[in-house]
N, C-alpha and C positions, 0 to 999 in steps of 0.2 A: 748890716750891709753898709758898705762905704758909700760915700756921697761923691758926686763930681763937682768940680769947680768950673763954672763957665761964666765968663763975664757978661754974656747976653741974658742970663737967667739967674734966678735965685741960687746962691752958692751952695745951699744945702739940698738942692733938688736931686732926688735919686736918679740914676742913669737911665732907668727904664721909662720914667716920666719924661725926662728930657728927650729920649729917643722917640717916644710916641709923639710928643709935641712937634719935634723937628720933622719927622717923617710925614705927619699929617699936614704940615704946612708946605711940604715939598710938592712941586708942580708935576707929579708923575704922569697925569693924564695928558698934559701938553706934550710930554715926551712920547707917550704912546701914540698920540695923534700924528706926530712927526715920523713915526715908523720905528721907534726904538723898541727893542724887546725888554722884558722885565729885568733880565740880568744886567743890561746896559744901564737901565734906569737906576738900579741898585748901586752899580759902580759909580755913577754920577753922584748919587747921594753920599756915598762914602768919601768920594773925592772932595766934595764941597764941604764936608764936615770933618775932614781928616784930623785936624788938630784937637778938636773936642773928643773925637773917637779915640785918638791916641792916649788922651788923658784918662778916659774911661777905662781903657784896657790896662793902663798902668796900675790902676787902683782896684782891679778885680780881685775879689776874694772868693772863697768857696761858696758863700751864700749867693753871690752874684752869678757864679757859674750854674748853680742850681736854678736860679730864677731864669737865666737864659735858656737852660734846658727845657723848663716848663713852657716858656714862650714858644720855643721851637715846636714842641708837641702841640700846643694850642693852635699855632699857625698851620701846621700840617693837617690837623683836624678840620679847621675852617676851610682849607682848600678842598678837602674831600667832601664836605657839606656842599660847597659851591658847585663842585663837579656833579654831585648827585642831583642838585636842583637843575643844573643845566641839562642833564640827561632827561629828567622828568619833563622839563619844558619842551625839549625837542620831540619827545614822544607825544606830547599833547598836540603838537602842530601837525603831526602825521595824520592824514585822513585814512580812516579805516572803513573799508567798504565791505559790507556783508550782503551777499546775494541770497535773499530769503526765498527766492523762487526755486533754487536748487535744493532739493531735499535728498537726504540720504535714503537709499533703498534698502 
């Protein structure tokens, strides 16, 4: 897997470690609080890191494409897990009332 060169970080840092580090330090929640949607926040992240991302893309090889594909699958899986958890939490909040006085005849 090829490495990226970025003057802010270790020159031999793999692109996915760089991406994880940069995205984790990105202030996405502030953008969400100001009303931006996730797609706009992602566009802002890409814009603010455009030169480094261009360099990453120039050096992509087949291993990098496979790694990106695996990250996409993992991210999609995580999204489904969060949706399932959200659904289960909303079901827990619903009050269920059972009238035990009514009996079937």
